[in-house]
N, C-alpha and C positions, 0 to 999 in steps of 0.2 A: 445239935450241941456236940455230939460225939466227933463230928468233923472238925469243929473248932478246937476241941481238946486234943485231938490227935495231931493237928497242925501245930499248936502251941507246944506239944510234946516234942515235935520235930525241931522247933527252934531252940528249945531248952537244952536238948541233947547235944547241940553244937557248941554249948558253952565250955564244956569241960571234957577232956579226952576219956575219962572213966565212963561217961554217959554215952560215948559214941556207939557202942553196939545197939543201943536201944533206938538210935536214929532210923535205922532201916525198918525196924518193926513199927515205929510210930508212922513212918511213911507208908508202910503197907496198910496199916489201920486207916490212915487218911484216904488212901485210894480206894479201898474196899468200901468204907463207909460213904464216900463220895458217890461211888457207882451205885450202891444200893439206894441211897437217898435220892438221887436224880431219877433212877428208874422208878421207884415207888411214887415219887411226887408226880411223875408224868402219868402214871397209871390211875392214881386216886384223884388227881386234881381235875375236876369236872366242870369248872366255870370258864376254862379257857386260860391259857397262860398268856400274859402280856408279852409283846414282842421284845421288850427290854429284858425280861426274865429268860426268854429263849436265847437271846444274844449273850446274856451272861452265862448261861449253861454252856454255850459254844466256847466262850473264852476259858471258862474253868476247866472243862473237860479236855479241850484242845491243848491248853497250856500244860495241864497236868500230864497228859499223854506224852507231849514232846519232851517235858522235863524228865520223865521216867526213861524214855529212850536215850536221852543225852547222857544220863548218869550211868546207864548200862554201857554205853560206848566208852565213857571215861573210865569206868571200872576195868573193862576188857583191855583198854590201852595200858593202864597201870599194871595190870597183871602180866601182860606180855613183856613190858619193859623190865619189871622186877624179875621175872623169870630168866630174862636174857642176862641180867646183871649177875644173878646167882649162879647161873649155868656158866658164865665166864670166869667167875671166881673158883668154881669147882675145876674147870678145865685148866686154869692157871696154876692149880695145886695150892691155893691159898691155905695155909695152915689154920687160919682163924675159923674156917668153915667145917673142919673135921669135928665130928661128934655133936654138932649143933642141930637143933630142930629146923627142918625145912621151912615150916610155917614162920618161925621166928626169923629166919634169914630173909624170907620174902617180905615180911612186914618191915624189917629194917631197911631193905632195899627200896620199898615204896616210900618210906620216910625220907630216905636220901634223895630220891627223885623229886618229891614234893619240896624239899628244902632247897634244891638247886634252881627252882623256878623264880624268875624275876617277878617284880611286881605287876608288870604289864601282862605277863604270862598267866598270873593268878587272876587278874581282873577279866581278861578276855580268854575265858576257858570254858570248857563244857560244864565243869563243876559249878562255876559261877552262873552260867545260863541256867542250869538246873535250879539253883537256889532262886534266881530271879523269877523264873516261870512258876515255880511252886508258890512263891510269895504272892505273885499276881493271882494265882488261882485261889489261894487262901483268902486274899482281901475281898474278892468277889463274893465268896460264900459267907465270910464273917460279917460283912456289911448287911447281908440278908437277914441275919439274926435280928438286927435292931430295926430293920425296915419292915419286917413281916409281922403279921398279927399273931401274937403268941397266946391269945386268950383261951384257945382250945376249942372255940366254937367252930363247928364243922357241919355244914348241911349238904347232904348228898342230893343232887338234883336228877339223878338218873333213876330208872325203874328196872328192876331185874327182868331178864328176858322171860322167865317162866310166869310172871305175873302180869296182868293187864294194867294199863295205865288207869288211874282213877280220875 
């Protein structure tokens, strides 16, 4: 459930600029909870996982990993482009930059770079690929909530090593 809540939080934080800082934190919560849930389910599930579930895990974890790498590359590219613009403004002696906060100038430059992109550049971008892959990852897990037995009945079919089988 925490995976689904964190993922929905990621989608909601994209609706308004004020919520944007929470997007990265919801994403981190999504990734961490996904890793822990997958790891623990593979450790405690003792009746064997169906092939479909294993394939779903591969899609979810593979898509999530690739999406994370793509957004890091996108962020680095934006940071470099914004730094280059701000540096050029300082070098040109732009009077508008004097006395202003560097973080504010970089944020402004990133906004300008994003605003200059065409519709095609926005659609076919690393950021869009990140969103599509994360959505694909989310849908595979979110569907499992409704397809899985949530009754709480769990029977352990294994015997501890230090005790003999009965």
